N, C-alpha and C positions, 0 to 999 in steps of 0.2 A: 224261051226268051219270053219276058214279061213288059208289056208296054202300059205305061199308065197315061190314061186320057183323062184331061181336066176338061171338066163341065164348063162350058162359056155361059156368060150372061151378058145382057146387053144394057147399058146405061145410057140414056138420052137427057139431055138439058137444053132448054131453050134459053138464050140469052141475046142481049142486045148486039148488034153487028159490031159496034165500036168496041165492046168487052171482048168479043172473040177475037177481033184483029189485033188487040192488046196482048191476049193469051198467046196468040200465035207468034207474035214478035217476041215475046219472052222464051216461048219454045225455041225459035230459031235462034235467039241469041245465046240460050242455054245448052245448044248443041243437040237438042232432042230431034229424032227423026222427022215428028209431026205432034200436032196438039194432042192426039190421044196419049201417045207416050209420056207427053209432058204432064198432063193431067194425072195420069194413072200414078206416076212417080212421085208428084206432089202431094197429092191426096193421100198415097200410101204412107207417104214420111209423116205427113200431118195426124192422121188416123193413129198411127203408131204412138207419136209424141202425146196426143191426148188420153190415149188408153193408158199410157205408162203412168202420165201424172194423176190421172183418176185413181188406178189402183194403187198407187203409193198413197194417196189421200185416205181410201179406203182401208189400206193395211194400219197407217197411222193411226185412224179413229179406232180400229179395232184394237191396236197396241194399247192406246191410250185407255180404253176402256178395261183391258184386262188389267192393266197397272193400276189403274183407280180401284178395282174391284179387289186387288190384292192388298192394297193399302187399307182399305175401309172394312174389308173383312178377312183379316189375316188367319192363316191356318194356324193351328198349334204345331210347334216345331216338332220333327220327327226324332226318334231316338238317334239316327246316323247324325242328325244336326247338332243334337245336344252334346254328343259325344265329341263332334269336331270342335265344338264351343270348349269343352272341357279340356280338350287336347291342346287348343289355343292356350287356354289359361295356363296351362302347366307349362307349356314352351315360353311363355313371356314370363313367367314366375323363376325358371330355371335359367334364363338367359341374362338376369340382373346380376 
């Protein structure tokens, strides 16, 4: 029987009393058991959103660079590509 133990870490934050009460109200109205559950859930969701957005931007920038490099520094066509082009021209010529 295998048991996985998750290592725990503590997170403390100081905030004004009014802000804590505001968060507690939101947690209560949102149906959360307590403020900790509320904070963890909301922060988790926001963290996922931020990471996903930033990773998409990074991927998009990388893709843009690859595309730009391919346009400005094109490689010579391979034999396979040349053959495919010749096959296409033959197909077009024969279909008329």
